[in-house]
VOPAGU-2260 file (C-alpha; in pm, 1 decimal, decimal comma):
REM VOPAGU-2260
SITE   aa  ch    i         X         Y         Z
SITE  UNK   A    0   -1213,1   -1217,3     -98,3
SITE  UNK   A    1    -847,3   -1260,7       2,8
SITE  UNK   A    2    -839,1    -972,2     246,8
SITE  UNK   A    3   -1042,1   -1045,6     559,2
SITE  UNK   A    4    -988,8   -1424,0     595,7
SITE  UNK   A    5    -616,4   -1400,0     524,5
SITE  UNK   A    6    -556,7   -1121,8     777,2
SITE  UNK   A    7    -755,8   -1305,5    1044,7
SITE  UNK   A    8    -563,7   -1631,5     996,6
SITE  UNK   A    9    -227,6   -1454,6    1001,5
SITE  UNK   A   10    -321,1   -1256,2    1312,5
SITE  UNK   A   11    -429,2   -1572,3    1498,4
SITE  UNK   A   12    -107,2   -1756,4    1410,3
SITE  UNK   A   13     111,7   -1466,5    1519,1
SITE  UNK   A   14     -83,0   -1428,4    1843,3
SITE  UNK   A   15      -8,6   -1792,5    1920,6
SITE  UNK   A   16     361,4   -1739,1    1848,5
SITE  UNK   A   17     367,4   -1437,5    2078,6
SITE  UNK   A   18     186,9   -1628,2    2352,7
SITE  UNK   A   19     447,8   -1904,9    2333,5
SITE  UNK   A   20     728,6   -1650,8    2368,5
SITE  UNK   A   21     558,7   -1481,0    2665,0
SITE  UNK   A   22     510,2   -1814,5    2841,1
SITE  UNK   A   23     868,8   -1921,5    2775,7
SITE  UNK   A   24    1013,7   -1590,8    2893,1
SITE  UNK   A   25     791,2   -1519,0    3193,2
SITE  UNK   A   26     995,3   -1366,0    3473,4
SITE  UNK   A   27     971,9   -1117,8    3753,7
SITE  UNK   A   28     955,8    -748,5    3662,1
SITE  UNK   A   29     805,0    -833,2    3323,9
SITE  UNK   A   30     506,1    -631,1    3206,5
SITE  UNK   A   31     270,1    -573,3    2917,7
SITE  UNK   A   32     201,3    -269,8    2701,3
SITE  UNK   A   33     -98,5    -162,7    2496,6
SITE  UNK   A   34     -14,9      28,7    2178,7
SITE  UNK   A   35    -237,0     256,6    1968,7
SITE  UNK   A   36    -136,5     487,5    1683,4
SITE  UNK   A   37    -328,1     728,5    1464,0
SITE  UNK   A   38    -183,0     746,9    1111,9
SITE  UNK   A   39    -222,4    1021,2     853,7
SITE  UNK   A   40     -56,4     896,7     536,8
SITE  UNK   A   41     -30,0     971,8     168,5
SITE  UNK   A   42      -2,1     703,8    -100,1
SITE  UNK   A   43     221,5     738,1    -405,4
SITE  UNK   A   44     205,8     489,1    -693,7
SITE  UNK   A   45     424,8     441,8    -997,8
SITE  UNK   A   46     127,8     417,5   -1236,9
SITE  UNK   A   47    -138,0     661,5   -1114,5
SITE  UNK   A   48       7,5     943,6   -1328,1
SITE  UNK   A   49    -110,1     778,2   -1651,1
SITE  UNK   A   50    -464,8     643,4   -1635,5
SITE  UNK   A   51    -556,8     832,3   -1954,9
SITE  UNK   A   52    -414,0    1073,8   -2208,2
SITE  UNK   A   53    -531,6    1364,8   -2421,6
SITE  UNK   A   54    -377,9    1314,8   -2766,0
SITE  UNK   A   55    -408,2    1566,5   -3049,0
SITE  UNK   A   56    -489,4    1458,6   -3403,0
SITE  UNK   A   57    -208,6    1283,2   -3586,0
SITE  UNK   A   58      22,2    1527,9   -3755,5
SITE  UNK   A   59     352,7    1707,6   -3743,9
SITE  UNK   A   60     289,0    1864,2   -3401,3
SITE  UNK   A   61     107,9    1578,8   -3232,6
SITE  UNK   A   62     119,7    1598,5   -2850,9
SITE  UNK   A   63      -5,2    1400,8   -2552,1
SITE  UNK   A   64    -103,1    1507,9   -2200,7
SITE  UNK   A   65    -104,6    1244,4   -1928,7
SITE  UNK   A   66    -371,8    1250,6   -1657,2
SITE  UNK   A   67    -294,1    1166,5   -1295,4
SITE  UNK   A   68    -522,1    1015,6   -1033,4
SITE  UNK   A   69    -382,1    1178,5    -716,4
SITE  UNK   A   70    -446,9     998,9    -388,4
SITE  UNK   A   71    -562,9    1213,1     -99,9
SITE  UNK   A   72    -401,3    1197,2     242,8
SITE  UNK   A   73    -615,4     977,2     463,9
SITE  UNK   A   74    -629,1     849,0     823,2
SITE  UNK   A   75    -542,1     498,2     935,0
SITE  UNK   A   76    -451,5     322,4    1256,1
SITE  UNK   A   77    -211,3      76,6    1414,0
SITE  UNK   A   78    -292,3    -124,5    1728,0
SITE  UNK   A   79    -105,1    -391,1    1917,7
SITE  UNK   A   80      41,6    -513,1    2241,4
SITE  UNK   A   81     388,4    -594,0    2367,6
SITE  UNK   A   82     552,2    -814,8    2625,5
SITE  UNK   A   83     820,3    -613,4    2803,7
SITE  UNK   A   84    1073,7    -847,9    2959,6
SITE  UNK   A   85    1350,2    -750,3    3203,8
SITE  UNK   A   86    1635,7    -555,9    3045,6
SITE  UNK   A   87    1856,4    -861,5    3002,7
SITE  UNK   A   88    1591,0   -1067,4    2817,7
SITE  UNK   A   89    1414,5   -1062,6    2482,5
SITE  UNK   A   90    1091,1    -866,7    2444,0
SITE  UNK   A   91     820,0    -904,5    2183,6
SITE  UNK   A   92     540,3    -709,7    2015,0
SITE  UNK   A   93     249,1    -774,0    1780,0
SITE  UNK   A   94      95,7    -498,4    1562,4
SITE  UNK   A   95    -189,6    -466,8    1314,5
SITE  UNK   A   96    -190,5    -172,8    1069,4
SITE  UNK   A   97    -484,5     -56,6     856,3
SITE  UNK   A   98    -490,1     216,9     594,1
SITE  UNK   A   99    -731,2     300,1     312,8
SITE  UNK   A  100    -742,2     581,0      58,9
SITE  UNK   A  101    -898,9     675,1    -273,8
SITE  UNK   A  102    -815,1     872,7    -588,4
SITE  UNK   A  103   -1057,9    1031,1    -833,7
SITE  UNK   A  104    -998,6    1217,0   -1158,0
SITE  UNK   A  105   -1176,1    1309,7   -1481,4
SITE  UNK   A  106   -1071,8    1421,3   -1829,1
SITE  UNK   A  107   -1238,2    1554,2   -2143,9
SITE  UNK   A  108   -1143,8    1611,2   -2506,3
SITE  UNK   A  109    -987,7    1336,8   -2715,3
SITE  UNK   A  110    -932,4    1101,2   -2420,7
SITE  UNK   A  111    -740,2     776,8   -2476,1
SITE  UNK   A  112    -733,4     494,9   -2221,3
SITE  UNK   A  113    -408,5     358,3   -2075,9
SITE  UNK   A  114    -575,2      23,6   -2000,6
SITE  UNK   A  115    -561,0    -289,1   -2208,8
SITE  UNK   A  116    -930,1    -376,3   -2239,7
SITE  UNK   A  117   -1009,7     -52,0   -2421,5
SITE  UNK   A  118    -740,6    -129,8   -2680,1
SITE  UNK   A  119    -934,7    -432,6   -2811,7
SITE  UNK   A  120   -1276,0    -260,2   -2821,4
SITE  UNK   A  121   -1370,4    -221,2   -3192,5
SITE  UNK   A  122   -1022,2    -362,4   -3258,1
SITE  UNK   A  123   -1045,6    -738,7   -3193,1
SITE  UNK   A  124    -741,5    -833,5   -3403,2
SITE  UNK   A  125    -520,0    -574,0   -3230,0
SITE  UNK   A  126    -395,4    -428,7   -3561,7
SITE  UNK   A  127    -519,2     -75,7   -3500,6
SITE  UNK   A  128    -612,9     127,1   -3191,3
SITE  UNK   A  129    -917,2     110,5   -2971,5
SITE  UNK   A  130   -1166,7     397,0   -2944,5
SITE  UNK   A  131   -1104,3     728,9   -2773,9
SITE  UNK   A  132   -1368,3     931,0   -2594,3
SITE  UNK   A  133   -1525,7    1270,8   -2532,8
SITE  UNK   A  134   -1474,7    1229,7   -2155,7
SITE  UNK   A  135   -1376,8     980,4   -1889,1
SITE  UNK   A  136   -1342,9     942,5   -1512,4
SITE  UNK   A  137   -1160,3     706,7   -1278,6
SITE  UNK   A  138   -1215,7     592,5    -919,7
SITE  UNK   A  139    -910,9     416,1    -769,8
SITE  UNK   A  140    -957,7     244,5    -431,3
SITE  UNK   A  141    -663,6     124,3    -219,2
SITE  UNK   A  142    -665,3     -73,3     106,7
SITE  UNK   A  143    -369,3    -190,2     312,7
SITE  UNK   A  144    -350,3    -441,5     598,3
SITE  UNK   A  145     -32,5    -561,6     767,7
SITE  UNK   A  146      51,6    -773,7    1072,3
SITE  UNK   A  147     397,2    -756,4    1233,7
SITE  UNK   A  148     543,8    -985,3    1497,0
SITE  UNK   A  149     875,4    -869,7    1649,0
SITE  UNK   A  150    1127,1   -1022,3    1890,6
SITE  UNK   A  151    1391,6    -777,5    2012,2
SITE  UNK   A  152    1630,5    -690,3    2290,0
SITE  UNK   A  153    1736,9    -352,4    2433,4
SITE  UNK   A  154    2103,6    -258,7    2461,9
SITE  UNK   A  155    2214,8      60,7    2636,7
SITE  UNK   A  156    2517,2     174,7    2437,2
SITE  UNK   A  157    2564,0     490,9    2641,2
SITE  UNK   A  158    2349,5     731,9    2836,9
SITE  UNK   A  159    2274,8     903,8    2506,9
SITE  UNK   A  160    2180,1     596,4    2302,3
SITE  UNK   A  161    1970,6     281,4    2342,9
SITE  UNK   A  162    1929,7      39,0    2052,7
SITE  UNK   A  163    1688,1    -248,2    2004,7
SITE  UNK   A  164    1773,0    -485,9    1720,6
SITE  UNK   A  165    1476,6    -707,9    1631,2
SITE  UNK   A  166    1376,3    -992,6    1405,0
SITE  UNK   A  167    1027,0   -1105,4    1323,4
SITE  UNK   A  168     761,7   -1186,3    1070,4
SITE  UNK   A  169     564,7    -950,8     846,9
SITE  UNK   A  170     242,7   -1032,3     662,3
SITE  UNK   A  171      47,7    -797,1     436,5
SITE  UNK   A  172    -264,3    -783,4     221,8
SITE  UNK   A  173    -290,6    -498,4     -32,0
SITE  UNK   A  174    -596,7    -456,0    -254,7
SITE  UNK   A  175    -628,3    -210,6    -543,8
SITE  UNK   A  176    -944,3    -156,4    -752,1
SITE  UNK   A  177    -938,7      74,8   -1053,7
SITE  UNK   A  178   -1286,5     159,6   -1185,2
SITE  UNK   A  179   -1285,9     369,3   -1505,3
SITE  UNK   A  180   -1583,4     502,5   -1706,4
SITE  UNK   A  181   -1570,7     624,3   -2067,0
SITE  UNK   A  182   -1828,0     840,2   -2250,9
SITE  UNK   A  183   -1883,7     937,9   -2615,0
SITE  UNK   A  184   -1662,9     696,0   -2812,7
SITE  UNK   A  185   -1493,6     822,2   -3129,3
SITE  UNK   A  186   -1251,4     701,7   -3393,0
SITE  UNK   A  187   -1037,8     858,2   -3665,9
SITE  UNK   A  188   -1123,9     763,8   -4025,3
SITE  UNK   A  189    -917,0     911,6   -4306,5
SITE  UNK   A  190    -787,0    1185,6   -4080,5
SITE  UNK   A  191   -1139,1    1283,2   -3968,3
SITE  UNK   A  192   -1277,7    1218,4   -3619,2
SITE  UNK   A  193   -1622,1    1056,8   -3628,8
SITE  UNK   A  194   -1844,0     920,4   -3347,9
SITE  UNK   A  195   -1882,9     546,5   -3295,1
SITE  UNK   A  196   -2250,9     449,2   -3304,0
SITE  UNK   A  197   -2219,1      87,4   -3186,5
SITE  UNK   A  198   -2211,8     200,0   -2819,0
SITE  UNK   A  199   -2216,1     521,1   -2613,8
SITE  UNK   A  200   -2056,2     436,4   -2277,1
SITE  UNK   A  201   -1798,3     187,8   -2152,0
SITE  UNK   A  202   -1653,2      71,4   -1823,2
SITE  UNK   A  203   -1323,9    -102,3   -1743,2
SITE  UNK   A  204   -1244,8    -243,7   -1398,2
SITE  UNK   A  205    -895,2    -356,0   -1299,8
SITE  UNK   A  206    -780,8    -534,2    -984,2
SITE  UNK   A  207    -423,5    -561,5    -855,3
SITE  UNK   A  208    -438,5    -766,1    -532,5
SITE  UNK   A  209    -142,1    -886,8    -325,4
SITE  UNK   A  210     -71,3   -1089,9     -17,0
SITE  UNK   A  211     267,0   -1187,5     121,4
SITE  UNK   A  212     449,2   -1313,4     429,2
SITE  UNK   A  213     815,0   -1330,6     525,4
SITE  UNK   A  214    1093,0   -1238,3     769,8
SITE  UNK   A  215    1167,0    -883,6     881,9
SITE  UNK   A  216    1486,7    -741,2    1032,6
SITE  UNK   A  217    1522,3    -399,6    1191,4
SITE  UNK   A  218    1671,0    -164,0    1447,9
SITE  UNK   A  219    1500,9      75,1    1691,8
SITE  UNK   A  220    1705,2     361,8    1836,8
SITE  UNK   A  221    1637,2     602,6    2124,8
SITE  UNK   A  222    1841,6     921,5    2182,7
SITE  UNK   A  223    1750,4    1089,4    2516,4
SITE  UNK   A  224    1734,7    1470,3    2505,1
SITE  UNK   A  225    1579,1    1564,2    2839,2
SITE  UNK   A  226    1446,9    1368,2    3137,3
SITE  UNK   A  227    1126,3    1274,7    2955,8
SITE  UNK   A  228    1193,7    1361,1    2591,4
SITE  UNK   A  229    1386,7    1154,2    2335,7
SITE  UNK   A  230    1452,7    1131,8    1964,0
SITE  UNK   A  231    1346,9     794,5    1824,4
SITE  UNK   A  232    1435,0     634,7    1492,2
SITE  UNK   A  233    1364,3     304,6    1325,6
SITE  UNK   A  234    1471,4     125,0    1011,0
SITE  UNK   A  235    1356,0    -218,2     897,2
SITE  UNK   A  236    1326,3    -427,8     585,9
SITE  UNK   A  237    1128,5    -738,0     491,8
SITE  UNK   A  238    1163,2   -1007,0     227,1
SITE  UNK   A  239     832,6   -1179,8     166,7
SITE  UNK   A  240     693,0   -1461,5     -39,8
SITE  UNK   A  241     437,6   -1264,7    -240,0
SITE  UNK   A  242     138,7   -1356,4    -454,1
SITE  UNK   A  243     -45,1   -1121,8    -692,7
SITE  UNK   A  244    -385,6   -1176,4    -854,8
SITE  UNK   A  245    -526,2    -963,4   -1135,7
SITE  UNK   A  246    -851,2    -898,6   -1317,7
SITE  UNK   A  247    -925,1    -667,2   -1612,0
SITE  UNK   A  248   -1280,4    -654,5   -1747,6
SITE  UNK   A  249   -1412,9    -413,2   -2013,3
SITE  UNK   A  250   -1782,8    -381,4   -2101,5
SITE  UNK   A  251   -1985,6    -129,3   -2302,1
SITE  UNK   A  252   -2356,2     -67,9   -2353,8
SITE  UNK   A  253   -2333,7    -207,1   -2706,8
SITE  UNK   A  254   -2300,6    -560,4   -2572,9
SITE  UNK   A  255   -1920,9    -595,5   -2596,0
SITE  UNK   A  256   -1746,1    -769,5   -2306,0
SITE  UNK   A  257   -1368,7    -815,6   -2302,8
SITE  UNK   A  258   -1182,1    -992,2   -2022,4
SITE  UNK   A  259    -803,8    -977,4   -2021,5
SITE  UNK   A  260    -676,6   -1315,2   -1900,6
SITE  UNK   A  261    -380,9   -1224,3   -1678,8
SITE  UNK   A  262    -225,2   -1512,1   -1488,6
SITE  UNK   A  263    -153,6   -1486,4   -1117,6
SITE  UNK   A  264     203,4   -1400,4   -1031,9
SITE  UNK   A  265     421,3   -1529,2    -745,8
SITE  UNK   A  266     766,3   -1390,6    -660,5
SITE  UNK   A  267     973,2   -1226,7    -389,2
SITE  UNK   A  268     826,0    -906,1    -245,0
SITE  UNK   A  269    1052,1    -658,2     -70,3
SITE  UNK   A  270     980,7    -351,7     139,3
SITE  UNK   A  271    1172,4     -98,3     348,8
SITE  UNK   A  272    1040,3     111,3     638,6
SITE  UNK   A  273    1184,9     404,6     829,2
SITE  UNK   A  274    1064,1     656,3    1084,3
SITE  UNK   A  275    1203,4     949,9    1280,1
SITE  UNK   A  276    1046,2    1166,0    1548,0
SITE  UNK   A  277    1006,8    1256,4    1916,0
SITE  UNK   A  278     888,4    1054,4    2214,4
SITE  UNK   A  279     774,1    1175,0    2556,8
SITE  UNK   A  280     769,9     920,3    2841,4
SITE  UNK   A  281     643,6     946,2    3200,2
SITE  UNK   A  282     676,5     696,2    3487,1
SITE  UNK   A  283     391,8     658,1    3736,5
SITE  UNK   A  284     363,4     441,6    4048,0
SITE  UNK   A  285     241,9     127,0    3871,7
SITE  UNK   A  286     230,6     223,7    3507,3
SITE  UNK   A  287     418,7     426,5    3252,2
SITE  UNK   A  288     298,0     618,7    2948,6
SITE  UNK   A  289     481,7     721,6    2634,7
SITE  UNK   A  290     359,0     938,0    2348,2
SITE  UNK   A  291     538,3     974,8    2016,2
SITE  UNK   A  292     498,4    1187,4    1706,3
SITE  UNK   A  293     696,1    1062,1    1405,6
SITE  UNK   A  294     726,9    1080,7    1031,1
SITE  UNK   A  295     707,1     733,1     878,2
SITE  UNK   A  296     773,7     609,4     525,7
SITE  UNK   A  297     729,1     264,2     373,5
SITE  UNK   A  298     846,3     169,8      24,0
SITE  UNK   A  299     701,5    -146,4    -133,0
SITE  UNK   A  300     903,3    -243,4    -438,9
SITE  UNK   A  301     746,2    -395,4    -754,6
SITE  UNK   A  302     402,3    -377,6    -595,7
SITE  UNK   A  303     198,1    -253,5    -896,4
SITE  UNK   A  304     205,7    -528,8   -1159,0
SITE  UNK   A  305    -115,9    -519,9   -1365,1
SITE  UNK   A  306     -95,2    -501,7   -1746,1
SITE  UNK   A  307     -89,6    -156,1   -1904,4
SITE  UNK   A  308    -155,4     -78,5   -2271,7
SITE  UNK   A  309     152,7     144,7   -2299,7
SITE  UNK   A  310     407,7     -62,9   -2107,3
SITE  UNK   A  311     285,4    -423,6   -2074,4
SITE  UNK   A  312     318,0    -576,5   -1727,4
SITE  UNK   A  313     416,4    -303,9   -1483,9
SITE  UNK   A  314     680,2    -338,6   -1215,2
SITE  UNK   A  315     629,5     -20,3   -1015,5
SITE  UNK   A  316     681,3      65,1    -650,9
SITE  UNK   A  317     432,8     219,7    -413,4
SITE  UNK   A  318     511,4     426,9    -106,6
SITE  UNK   A  319     321,4     516,9     208,3
SITE  UNK   A  320     437,2     822,3     398,3
SITE  UNK   A  321     310,0    1059,6     661,5
SITE  UNK   A  322     275,8    1129,8    1030,7
SITE  UNK   A  323     196,5     899,0    1319,2
SITE  UNK   A  324      75,6     992,5    1667,8
SITE  UNK   A  325     116,0     696,6    1901,8
SITE  UNK   A  326      45,4     602,1    2263,9
SITE  UNK   A  327     195,3     317,1    2466,4
SITE  UNK   A  328      60,1     229,3    2810,8
SITE  UNK   A  329     277,3      -5,4    3015,2
SITE  UNK   A  330     137,2    -185,4    3318,9
């Protein structure tokens, strides 16, 4: 619900800001660039290593094994356009980035849930523990949208270094849906494990959705190696006004429905981004083309904040990292 409309509104507003800058800075020798990048990233989360546990029967040598939901590397894209002013003036760029990935995992044995809804199943007063299960599986979906507006200026420090400090605005929408299924409920009575007959399957769905907007500050660097080949590097950081919404709903086929009432959360959201790689550039009569291959990493602090049975409200970071193959056509 928050994803598509929010991204569209933000993109329209930033396009208007860019158009104003282009109109104000129009001059001879200015040009435009089209930008397209193919991303191949991997997601890491500070909570996906503990969606469930295998716990042995209570005793002297009790042990627990945590189960991870590993995210697979997946493709994404970044598109945008830039206004390239003369060397002594400010330039600008507008980008949209999209990435989506998924994690799946399953477990069997005495499987305990790490989520809060399961804790209150067959345990409404919270004095004991919820059920555990013969088996379980999880499907974790992640989608990422960001819009970046940058205003920068190139400075040639030496023949071996060009820098472009920039300021701008970053907006992001991040949606996470955790869908877990649980089969064969059991409980321990007097040290003996017995099946629960009130229901046979359960499902718990958790949402951790975020949107934020705020200023970004960064630095692009270019280190020429040969006539057409350069090393490029970038570092930037953003401080956003962020808003999180949550939902946690447990149901089973015995008629039990438990909804964890978690209030929305608003606070500062910070992120850092860096990249390093190679760029090839070629001048033609009326156009120029550059191609880059880089390694990029983004760290979003305190991004995962849903409630967990083991640790209460989480405050875990997420990171996006991987390769990017980009093209920039200037005309």
